[in-house]
C-alpha positions in Angstrom: 19.7 -5.1 -1.5 21.8 -7.0 0.9 24.5 -5.8 2.6 27.9 -6.9 2.0 28.1 -11.0 2.8 24.5 -11.5 2.0 23.5 -11.2 5.2 20.6 -8.4 7.5 22.7 -9.5 10.5 25.0 -6.7 12.2 23.4 -4.4 9.1 22.2 -0.7 9.7 19.7 -1.6 7.4 16.3 -2.8 8.8 14.5 -5.8 8.0 10.9 -4.4 8.4 11.4 -2.0 5.2 12.5 -5.4 3.1 9.0 -6.9 4.3 7.2 -3.9 3.6 8.8 -3.6 0.1 8.0 -7.4 -0.3 4.2 -7.0 0.5 3.3 -4.3 -1.9 5.4 -5.9 -4.3 3.6 -9.2 -4.1 0.4 -7.2 -3.8 1.2 -5.2 -7.4 1.8 -8.6 -8.7 -1.2 -10.3 -7.6 -3.3 -7.1 -8.9 -1.7 -7.5 -12.5 -2.7 -11.2 -12.4 -6.2 -10.4 -11.1 -6.3 -12.1 -7.9 -7.4 -8.9 -5.7 -7.8 -12.0 -2.5 -4.3 -12.5 -3.0 -3.0 -8.8 -2.9 -5.3 -8.2 0.2 -3.7 -10.9 1.8 0.0 -9.8 1.4 -0.7 -6.4 2.4 -2.6 -7.8 6.0 1.0 -7.3 8.0 1.2 -3.6 6.6 -2.2 -2.4 6.9 -2.9 -4.1 10.4 0.5 -2.9 11.6 1.7 -6.0 12.6 5.4 -5.4 10.7 7.0 -3.3 13.0 7.6 0.9 10.5 10.3 2.9 10.6 10.5 5.4 8.3 8.2 3.9 6.2 5.3 6.2 5.5 5.2 6.1 1.2 5.5 2.3 1.6 2.5 2.6 4.2 0.6 4.9 1.6 1.5 2.7 -1.0 -0.4 -0.4 0.8 -3.5 1.6 1.6 -4.1 2.3 -1.8 -3.5 -0.8 -2.9 -5.4 -2.4 -0.7 -8.4 0.4 -2.0 -7.6 -0.8 -5.6 -8.2 -4.8 -4.6 -11.0 -4.5 -2.5 -12.3 -1.6 -4.9 -12.2 -5.0 -7.7 -14.6 -7.0 -5.1 -17.0 -4.4 -5.2 -16.6 -3.8 -1.6 -17.1 0.1 -1.7 -17.0 0.5 1.7 -13.6 -0.9 2.8 -12.4 0.4 -0.3 -13.1 3.9 0.2 -11.9 3.5 4.3 -8.6 2.4 2.5 -8.8 5.4 0.1 -9.3 7.4 2.6 -6.0 6.1 5.1 -3.4 6.8 2.1 -5.1 9.9 1.4 -4.9 11.2 5.1 -1.3 9.7 5.2 -0.3 11.2 2.0 -1.5 14.4 2.6 1.1 15.8 5.7 4.2 14.6 3.5 2.7 15.7 0.1 3.4 12.3 -0.8 2.3 11.3 -4.8 4.1 8.5 -5.9 2.4 5.7 -4.7 -0.6 7.0 -6.3 1.5 7.9 -9.7 2.9 4.1 -9.7 -0.2 2.4 -9.0 -3.0 4.9 -10.1 -6.5 4.1 -9.4 -8.3 7.3 -11.7 -12.0 5.2 -12.0 -11.5 4.7 -7.7 -10.2 8.5 -7.1 -12.9 9.6 -9.8 -15.7 7.9 -7.3 -14.9 9.5 -4.1 -14.2 12.7 -5.3 -18.2 12.8 -6.3 -19.1 11.7 -3.6 -17.1 14.4 -1.7 -14.9 12.4 0.3 -11.4 12.7 -1.9 -9.8 16.4 -1.4 
């Protein structure tokens, strides 16, 4: 939602959060369109830290989870595992469950549970 006047200038609302939410929304759309490569590209600024993050823990967890799902679709098991573990590590301190409920990955989580990497 844009501030009154339709501009971000002078707003206390930060532009980076909008970028994070837009990146994750595009990634969800690309995954739904069976385009995991485009999902990974959309998530890259969040994953690599080039988007400044302020109070964005939920978005970062979701970005890593979506990255794990996309990499799993591409059969890149190692990258999928690393992204999933990062999502879980970031979610654990705050008990964040929401990203895992809106972007469920039961097969991915079950495989990692069996391997002993998901707590």
